[in-house]
Structures are given as C-alpha cells and as structure tokens.
C-alpha positions as CSV (number, residue, x, y, z in Angstrom):
1,X,-234.4,-10.6,87.8
2,X,-234.4,-6.8,87.6
3,X,-233.7,-4.9,90.9
4,X,-235.9,-1.9,91.7
5,X,-233.3,0.8,92.6
6,X,-235.8,3.0,94.5
7,X,-236.8,0.1,96.8
8,X,-233.1,-0.8,97.4
9,X,-232.3,2.9,98.2
10,X,-235.3,3.2,100.6
11,X,-234.3,-0.1,102.4
12,X,-230.7,1.0,102.8
13,X,-231.7,4.5,104.1
14,X,-234.3,2.9,106.5
15,X,-231.6,0.6,107.9
16,X,-229.1,3.4,108.3
17,X,-231.8,5.5,110.2
18,X,-232.6,2.6,112.5
19,X,-229.0,1.9,113.2
20,X,-228.1,5.6,113.7
21,X,-230.9,6.2,116.2
22,X,-230.4,3.2,118.5
23,X,-229.4,3.8,122.0
24,X,-226.9,1.6,123.9
25,X,-228.5,-0.9,126.2
26,X,-227.1,-0.7,129.7
27,X,-227.9,-4.3,130.5
28,X,-226.1,-7.6,130.6
29,X,-226.9,-11.3,130.6
30,X,-226.1,-12.9,134.0
31,X,-223.1,-15.2,133.6
32,X,-224.9,-18.0,135.3
33,X,-227.7,-18.0,132.7
34,X,-225.4,-19.7,130.2
35,X,-224.3,-22.3,132.8
36,X,-227.9,-23.0,133.7
37,X,-228.9,-23.5,130.1
38,X,-225.8,-25.8,129.5
39,X,-226.6,-27.9,132.5
40,X,-230.2,-28.3,131.5
41,X,-229.3,-29.3,127.9
42,X,-226.6,-31.7,129.1
43,X,-228.9,-33.3,131.6
44,X,-231.6,-33.7,129.1
45,X,-229.2,-35.3,126.6
46,X,-227.9,-37.7,129.2
47,X,-231.4,-38.7,130.3
48,X,-232.7,-39.3,126.7
49,X,-229.6,-41.3,125.6
50,X,-229.8,-43.4,128.8
51,X,-233.4,-44.1,128.2
52,X,-232.7,-45.2,124.6
53,X,-229.9,-47.4,125.8
54,X,-232.0,-49.1,128.5
55,X,-235.1,-49.5,126.5
56,X,-233.4,-50.1,123.1
57,X,-233.7,-53.9,123.3
58,X,-237.4,-53.8,124.2
59,X,-238.1,-51.3,121.4
60,X,-236.2,-53.4,118.8
61,X,-238.0,-56.5,120.0
62,X,-241.4,-54.9,119.7
63,X,-240.7,-53.5,116.3
64,X,-239.4,-57.0,115.2
65,X,-242.6,-58.7,116.5
66,X,-244.8,-56.1,114.7
67,X,-242.9,-56.6,111.4
68,X,-243.1,-60.4,111.7
69,X,-246.9,-60.2,112.3
70,X,-247.4,-57.9,109.4
71,X,-245.3,-60.0,107.1
72,X,-247.2,-63.2,108.1
73,X,-250.5,-61.5,107.6
74,X,-249.5,-60.3,104.2
75,X,-248.4,-63.8,103.2
76,X,-251.6,-65.3,104.5
77,X,-250.0,-67.4,107.2
78,X,-251.1,-67.6,110.8
79,X,-248.6,-66.2,113.3
80,X,-246.6,-68.7,115.4
81,X,-248.4,-69.6,118.6
82,X,-251.9,-68.7,117.4
83,X,-254.6,-70.7,119.3
84,X,-255.7,-73.1,116.5
85,X,-252.2,-74.3,115.7
86,X,-251.2,-74.6,119.4
87,X,-254.4,-76.6,120.2
88,X,-253.9,-79.0,117.3
89,X,-250.3,-79.7,118.4
90,X,-251.4,-80.3,122.0
91,X,-254.1,-82.7,120.9
92,X,-251.6,-84.7,118.8
93,X,-249.2,-85.0,121.7
94,X,-252.0,-86.1,124.1
95,X,-253.2,-88.7,121.7
96,X,-249.7,-90.1,121.2
97,X,-249.3,-90.5,125.0
98,X,-252.5,-92.6,125.4
C-alpha cells in the first residue's frame, strides 16, 4: 500500500507543533482516588462472586429443568409429573386398594 509522503509529513509536523506548545499542568490526582477505585472494584467483585456461589445451585437446577423440558418436548414426550400421567397413576392405585 503506497504511503502519501505529504500526508505523513503534515501529520508529523502537526504532532510536533501540538507537543511543543503544550503547557505543563499544575495539578495532581488525589492519592485516595486510586484507593477508592480499588475498594469499589474489589467490593463489587466480592459481591458478584458471592452471589454466584450462593445462587449457583439454583441457577444450575433451573437450567437443567428447562433443558429437560425442551428435550422432552422435542422428543414428543410429556414431562414427568404432568397432570394426565399423575392422575392416571393415582386412579390405578386407588382402584387397587378397593
């Protein structure tokens, strides 16, 4: 890819002018600003990881139930515990006890 020499020279001269004309900034960042940011990030990380650890089992169980339901619907089966199957099973047990 050919390089346009005039554009490169103009860009270099522009950068040199900008850098040569800057004035020093007589300011500083408060030392406690970094500590505040670190404490905020560390606390957020601890809270998020603790929430994931506490709710991880519930989340995995919910995902497993949804996957099972989707898999059974795709295969054309009724999910376990659906009302028609449970009612038929209850009626058979009641009839056997009579």
